[in-house]
Structure formats: C-alpha cells, structure tokens
C-alpha positions in Angstrom: -0.1 0.0 0.1 1.1 3.6 -0.5 0.4 6.4 1.6 0.7 10.2 -0.2 2.6 12.3 2.0 4.1 15.2 2.3 7.6 14.7 2.5 9.4 15.4 5.9 6.0 15.3 7.4 4.6 13.7 10.8 2.2 11.5 8.6 5.4 10.2 6.4 7.2 9.2 9.5 4.1 7.4 11.2 3.3 5.7 7.8 6.7 4.6 7.5 6.7 3.1 10.9 3.7 1.3 10.1 5.4 -0.2 6.9 3.7 1.6 4.3 5.6 3.2 1.1 5.2 6.7 1.0 5.2 8.8 -2.2 5.1 12.9 -1.8 2.2 14.3 -2.8 1.2 18.2 -3.0 -2.2 19.5 -2.2 -3.7 22.7 -3.5 -6.3 24.4 -0.7 -9.5 25.9 -2.0 -10.8 28.6 -0.7 -12.9 27.1 1.9 -13.7 28.3 5.9 -10.6 27.1 7.9 -8.5 26.1 4.7 -10.0 22.6 5.5 -10.0 21.0 2.0 -7.3 20.5 -0.4 -7.0 19.0 -3.8 -4.4 17.1 -5.5 -4.1 16.8 -9.1 -1.8 15.0 -11.5 -0.7 17.0 -14.8 -1.8 15.3 -18.3 -0.7 17.5 -21.0 -2.7 15.4 -23.5 -6.0 16.4 -21.9 -7.8 19.8 -23.0 -7.7 21.0 -19.3 -3.8 19.6 -18.8 -4.9 17.9 -16.1 -6.3 14.3 -15.6 -9.8 13.7 -14.9 -9.5 11.9 -11.3 -8.3 13.9 -8.8 -8.4 13.7 -4.9 -10.0 15.7 -2.4 -8.4 15.7 1.1 -10.4 17.0 3.9 -9.5 17.6 7.6 -11.5 17.7 10.7 -11.1 18.2 14.4 -11.7 16.2 17.7 -11.9 19.1 20.3 -9.2 19.0 22.9 -12.2 18.4 25.4 -13.0 15.3 24.2 -9.7 14.0 23.7 -9.3 12.3 27.1 -13.1 11.0 27.0 -12.2 9.3 23.4 -8.2 8.5 23.6 -7.0 9.3 26.6 -3.5 8.4 27.7 -4.1 4.6 25.8 -2.5 5.8 22.5 0.5 7.5 21.0 -0.1 10.4 19.1 -0.5 9.0 16.0 -3.2 6.2 16.3 -6.5 5.8 17.5 -6.5 2.0 17.6 -6.7 1.8 21.5 -9.2 3.9 22.2 -12.9 4.1 22.3 -13.0 5.2 18.6 -14.8 2.9 16.2 -13.9 5.0 13.1 -13.6 8.6 12.1 -13.7 10.3 8.7 -15.5 12.3 6.5 -18.9 12.3 5.1 -19.6 14.2 1.8 -22.4 15.0 -0.2 -22.1 15.4 -4.2 -25.8 15.6 -4.9 -27.7 19.3 -5.8 -30.2 19.2 -2.9 -29.3 19.7 0.5 -26.9 18.2 2.7 -28.8 16.6 5.4 -27.5 15.6 8.9 -29.5 12.9 9.6 -28.7 11.2 6.7 -25.1 11.7 6.8 -24.7 10.1 10.4 -25.9 7.5 8.8 -23.6 6.9 6.1 -20.8 7.8 8.4 -22.3 4.6 10.6 -21.7 2.3 7.8 -24.9 3.0 5.9 -25.7 4.3 1.9 -27.5 6.8 0.6 -27.8 8.8 -3.1 -25.3 11.0 -3.6 -23.4 10.7 -0.2 -20.1 9.0 0.7 -17.9 8.4 3.7 -14.0 8.0 4.0 -12.4 6.6 7.0 -9.1 7.4 9.0 -6.9 5.8 11.6 -4.6 9.4 11.7 -4.3 11.4 14.2 -2.2 14.7 14.7 -2.1 16.0 17.9 0.8 18.8 18.9 0.3 19.4 22.8 -1.8 17.8 25.5 -3.9 20.8 25.4 -4.7 20.9 21.5 -7.3 19.6 19.6 -6.4 16.7 17.5 -6.7 16.4 13.9 -8.0 13.9 11.2 -7.9 13.8 7.6 -9.2 11.6 4.8 -9.0 11.7 1.1 -12.2 11.5 -1.4 -11.4 10.1 -5.1 -13.6 12.3 -7.6 -13.8 12.9 -10.9 -14.3 16.3 -12.6 -16.2 14.8 -15.4 -18.8 13.3 -13.0 -18.6 16.2 -10.3 -20.9 18.7 -11.3 -21.6 19.8 -8.3 -19.5 21.5 -5.2 -18.9 18.7 -2.3 -20.5 19.4 0.9 -18.8 17.9 4.0 -18.3 16.9 7.8 -15.8 15.2 9.7 -17.5 12.3 12.2 -16.5 10.2 14.8 -18.1 6.9 15.6 -17.6 5.9 19.0 -18.9 3.5 21.7 -20.6 5.3 24.9 -20.7 4.1 28.2 -23.6 1.7 27.4 -21.3 0.3 24.6 -24.0 1.8 21.8 -22.5 3.5 18.4 -22.7 7.2 18.8 -21.9 9.5 15.7 -20.6 13.3 16.5 -19.7 16.1 14.2 -17.9 18.5 15.5 -17.6 21.4 13.0 -20.7 22.7 10.8 -20.6 21.5 7.5 -18.6 23.1 4.9 -18.2 23.4 0.7 -15.4 22.4 -1.0 -15.9 24.5 -4.4 -14.6 22.2 -6.6 -17.1 22.5 -9.4 -17.4 25.8 -9.4 -13.8 26.7 -8.9 -12.6 24.0 -10.9 -11.2 25.9 -13.6 -9.5 28.3 -11.2 -8.1 25.2 -9.5 -6.3 23.8 -12.3 -4.8 27.2 -13.3 -3.2 27.8 -10.1 -2.2 23.7 -10.3 -0.5 24.3 -13.8 1.3 27.4 -12.4 3.1 25.9 -10.1 4.2 23.2 -12.7 
C-alpha cells in the first residue's frame, strides 16, 4: 500500500513506521472556511485542461481537546486511535444538488448508504500538545467529469458510549469544497506551479 504524504511530515514518519511505502504529494488549498479542504491533481498535457480527470479531495476535521480524554486519553500514542473507544473517524461528503442532510450523513458515517453520499475513514490522528485539538483527515477520490456539484462535507467520529452503543459526533458545521464552481481556477493555479 502506498501512502501519499508530504515529504518530511509527521504523516510520512508514521506511515513508514507502520511499514507503508510513502510517496510525496502536493495538495492545493481551496478557498473554503478554515482551509480544511485541499485538492491533488495530476498533470496530463494530452487533455484539454492539462490535468487528469481524476483527482483527490483531502479534507481535514478535528476532535476538540476537551473530548480527547473521553475518546483516547493516555491509551495511545500521537499517531493512533486504535486503542481508544473510537470505532472509526473520517469524512462524509455529499455531491448532490439538493440540501446536505445531517441525519442522512450520520447514517452514512455509521456504515449506511444514501444516494450522492460517500464516506472515507482514517486511523491517523495528529495532536501537537496535551492541550491542543486533534486533527484527522481523509481523502475522497473524484472525477471532474462526474463531479458536477460542489462537495458539502463534515468530519465524523463514531465511538462507543459508556453503554457500548455506537454514537456519531460531528464537531464542525458542514463546509463546502467548491470543486465544481472553482475547478478552472484550481487547475490554473496547479498548472502555474508546474
């Protein structure tokens, strides 16, 4: 398995410590709130746009510091959530042309399915200090030819409560990654750096 990560990052260090092969990647920020969404493209001069149709959307979310002890406490190191009460964490995204529905998003985050919704999970957490928030991210693969709408997304954490029941928490409001409406601008910025 190959993990795409910036060279010299903690993510690269962690992936290599887990036995994964790493490959350098560069993501380009979108103009969304908190800069929590980034796009990775691949140059392809044979296409009209100059990039491949397929691209990756990397989205970051957060576990607030006040919930760290409840979820993870002192049971894990800074790069793993596997010994905590967290069952899974990641991003749920909506690519339809209607309204993002939080109840539907929770169902999809818990393993259900719904039209125009998708989820991606991760086991990687990054926390810089004992009092800071913890950040995690996931990557959703897309194609420009089929991504006709902007993507609305939320980060989720699925966890077991004190009764062992699966619960889903969203810690941030939904955000929009303007991958359809800003696509030409994103491509131009990407190609300008090549």
